[in-house]
C-alpha positions, 0 to 999 in steps of 0.5 A: 279393408280397402286395397289400392292397386298401383302400377308404375305410372300410378306411383309416378302420379302419387301426390299430396294435396297442397292445402286442406280441402274446404268441403272434406273438412266441412263434411267430416267435421259434421261427423265430429260435431255429433260425437259426444266424447269428452276429449282434448282434440275436438271437445272445445271446438265442438262446444264452440261450433254448436253455440254458433250454428243456427239449424244447419245440423238438422238440415245436413243430418239426413245427407251425412249419416253419422256412419257409413255412406254420404254422397260423393258430390258433397266433396268436389275436387275443387274443394282444395282450391277453396270454399267458393270454388267448391260451391260453384262445382256443386252447383254444376253437378247434373241432376242424374248424378244427384239422383244416383248418389242420393238413392245410395243413402240408407234412409232414401225413402224417408228423406225430407221433401227438399232432399227428395226434390234435390234428387229430382234436380230441383235447383231451389233445393240445390241452392238451399244445400249450398247455402246450408253448407256455406253457413255451416262451413262459416260457423264451424270450419272457417274460424279455425282454418289457420289451425287447420292449415298448420296441421296439414302443412306439418303433415305435408312437410313430413310426407315431403321429407319421406318422398325425398328420402325414399321416393314413392315407396318411402312416401307410401310407407310413411303413412299413418298405421291405418295404411300399410304399403305392401308394394304394389298394394296399399292396404287401408283399414276400412269399414267394408272390403274394396278393391280400388285400381288406379289405372294410371290415374295416380292417387291424391293423398289428402291429410285432413284435420277432422278425419278420425280413425280410418281413412275415407275415399269416394264410393264411385271408383270413376272419380279422381282417386283420393284417399283422405287420412287423419293427421296427428293432433296436438294435445292442446286441441282446437279452440278459438280461446287458446290464444294461439291463432294469428289474425290472418286471412281465414280462406285456404292458402298454400304452404308456409314459406315463412323463413324466406320472407323474414328480412334481416330487420325483422330478425333483429327485432325478433331477436330483441323480443325472444332472445337471439338464440330462440330467434335463430331457432324459429328461423331455422324451423321455417322449412321444417327440421328435426331436433338434431338438424335444429341443434346443428344449424343453430350451433347448440346442444341437442338438449338445448335445441329440444328445450327451445323447440318445446318453449316455442311449441307451448307459445303456439309458434312451432308444431311438432310431428313424430316421424319414425324415431325422430320428431319434425318441427314446423311453423304454425301460422302464428310463428310464420306471422311473427317471423315475417313481422306481419301485422294483423290481417296480413295474409301469411300464405301465398296464392293457390298453386295450379291444380292438375286436371280432375274428374268432377262427375261420375256414374254414381255409387258402386260400393261402400264408403267409410 
């Protein structure tokens, strides 16, 4: 079990990541890629990704074991800005840190030559790592980014409502069952026993599409505290063949904000297309709402609101997340694009928001990592 210890200052500095992290999703997806489970969530994605890869998995496998520790430097804090920023941060990591973290791999003595050279600070090996990660991300993660973004945005809406209703205590208590808030300690299911003292630095909660089961954090306690946890998944899973992905920019962006961008002309046109009641339902879902709230806002019965939301969900326009005894509806990227009247290729999400200062280097590993 991982025990995360909070002070009053830490509670004031708890935050939820503004968007998916490009390299956390990349590294965790590599774990999912090597699984052989017949499943709904990752099955189609796994088949599609394997067909597009070209040797990247063989190169990454020694760095990212199927279980246990992988080096912290693979997931720099800049990953939440985007893939390019993460690769620039990775390129700037000092050789001493590379050596310290690579020595923590379970098969360090049997690593391929290029990884041993990487541990010695060889820049050509670092360039090879970056190009391999970039190629893997392009093949296995980037094509699905709008879908990944939608799941993370839905989780952010749920956490935001918990924060508004109950403050930091409510936010921490709303996390998935693998995490239990017993103030002032957050108990987390974890492969090893660890104590993480935040010491006034706060905690970044990072919902992840490809995280499965238990949450993950850095091995090095001196890095900016991050807790990566799995989001709830839709039954349809992840596939480019579902017909539910809009033609939007594939890079990371920020929150949906779709309803505010829907003009009256777009709303009238949408009403002609899907019907005025269902158009009103889609508009009201824009900022996130429960079924009861949706019924009140649109002026329909609870059963009718539930039925309309179900139809929109099956069409790939709405994502539904269970939150306690209620369900929370949010827009998917396709729903946001339809609501905005966006043409193919229009960027649905806004520009990245500024990030708080982060620590991008540390003194090497000290204890187990999930």
